[in-house]
C-alpha distance (Angstrom), angle and dihedral (degrees) to the residues before:
residue distance angle dihedral
M1 . . .
A2 3.77 . .
R3 3.82 105.8 .
K4 3.80 143.0 1.2
Y5 3.79 113.7 -115.0
R6 3.79 110.6 -153.8
K7 3.80 108.0 139.5
E8 3.79 112.9 104.2
S9 3.81 93.8 -141.5
E10 3.77 92.1 50.4
M11 3.87 92.2 45.5
R12 3.86 91.8 47.2
L13 3.81 89.0 57.0
M14 3.79 91.9 45.9
Y15 3.78 90.2 47.5
E16 3.84 91.1 50.8
R17 3.85 88.7 50.9
Y18 3.79 90.2 51.3
Q19 3.81 90.6 51.0
K20 3.81 91.6 51.3
S21 3.78 93.7 42.5
E22 3.94 95.4 68.9
Q23 3.76 86.4 -147.5
S24 3.70 124.7 133.1
L25 3.71 116.2 -98.5
T26 3.89 89.2 -110.3
V27 3.72 96.7 52.6
F28 3.79 93.6 42.8
C29 3.83 92.4 50.6
Q30 3.77 91.0 48.3
S31 3.74 92.1 51.0
E32 3.90 89.8 48.5
Q33 3.76 91.1 43.3
I34 3.89 95.0 -126.7
P35 3.73 131.5 128.8
I36 3.88 111.9 -99.8
H37 3.76 90.6 -126.5
I38 3.74 93.7 64.2
L39 3.82 96.3 54.8
Q40 3.86 88.6 41.7
Y41 3.68 90.1 55.4
W42 3.82 92.9 48.5
R43 3.86 92.2 44.6
N44 3.76 90.9 54.3
K45 3.80 91.5 46.9
F46 3.80 93.8 48.6
E47 3.89 93.0 46.5
E48 3.81 90.1 50.7
T49 3.77 95.0 50.7
D50 3.89 95.8 37.3
S51 3.82 93.3 52.0
P52 3.80 113.0 97.7
S53 3.67 110.7 -118.6
I54 3.78 116.1 -123.5
S55 3.83 111.2 -134.1
P56 3.79 119.1 -150.9
P57 3.74 119.2 -110.1
P58 3.86 116.0 -92.0
A59 3.79 114.0 -84.9
F60 3.76 93.8 -132.1
K61 3.82 133.2 26.4
Q62 3.74 116.3 -129.1
L63 3.81 109.2 -115.9
S64 3.81 124.7 -164.2
L65 3.78 119.8 -151.9
P66 3.80 123.9 -146.5
V67 3.75 112.9 -97.1
T68 3.78 91.2 -115.1
F69 3.85 122.9 35.6
N70 3.72 140.5 163.1
T71 3.77 110.4 -102.5
T72 3.77 87.8 -141.7
S73 3.88 90.5 58.8
K74 3.80 118.1 113.7
V75 3.83 131.6 -145.1
R76 3.76 114.7 -137.7
I77 3.91 116.6 -158.8
L78 3.78 119.5 -168.1
L79 3.77 110.1 -154.7
S80 3.86 124.0 -151.3
N81 3.83 90.0 -115.1
G82 3.85 90.0 61.7
L83 3.80 96.4 -103.6
V84 3.78 117.6 133.5
V85 3.81 120.4 -148.6
E86 3.79 117.1 -162.5
L87 3.79 119.1 -172.9
P88 3.77 138.5 163.2
I89 3.82 109.9 -90.2
T90 3.83 87.3 -120.0
Y91 3.83 92.5 62.3
P92 3.89 108.5 131.6
I93 3.85 111.6 -102.9
A94 3.83 94.8 -135.6
Q95 3.82 90.7 55.4
L96 3.71 90.6 46.8
A97 3.76 91.3 54.9
Q98 3.77 88.9 51.4
L99 3.86 93.3 47.7
L100 3.93 91.6 49.2
K101 3.78 90.8 51.4
T102 3.83 90.1 51.0
V103 3.76 97.7 48.9
S104 3.72 101.9 38.9
């Protein structure tokens, strides 16, 4: 084994050459004279960082109320577990968030 490859930029170039080579990991590493575990380490590192992360859906959906509304109006929320929550339209948002965390 001629040389230790440790720099990320150098290993990224090597990893890209490996991908384009269509050779097995073993054959490629033998031709480059590097231990297989080194390229495996960098391959895993690059695949982790290059993968797009999936963000969870937002916890609450933004609602917009009409400019004018009747203060006796009610809001009905149908939850995915089948529960129905009905509240006056003037119910405080902060309390609504806490209530929904409790019942879902």
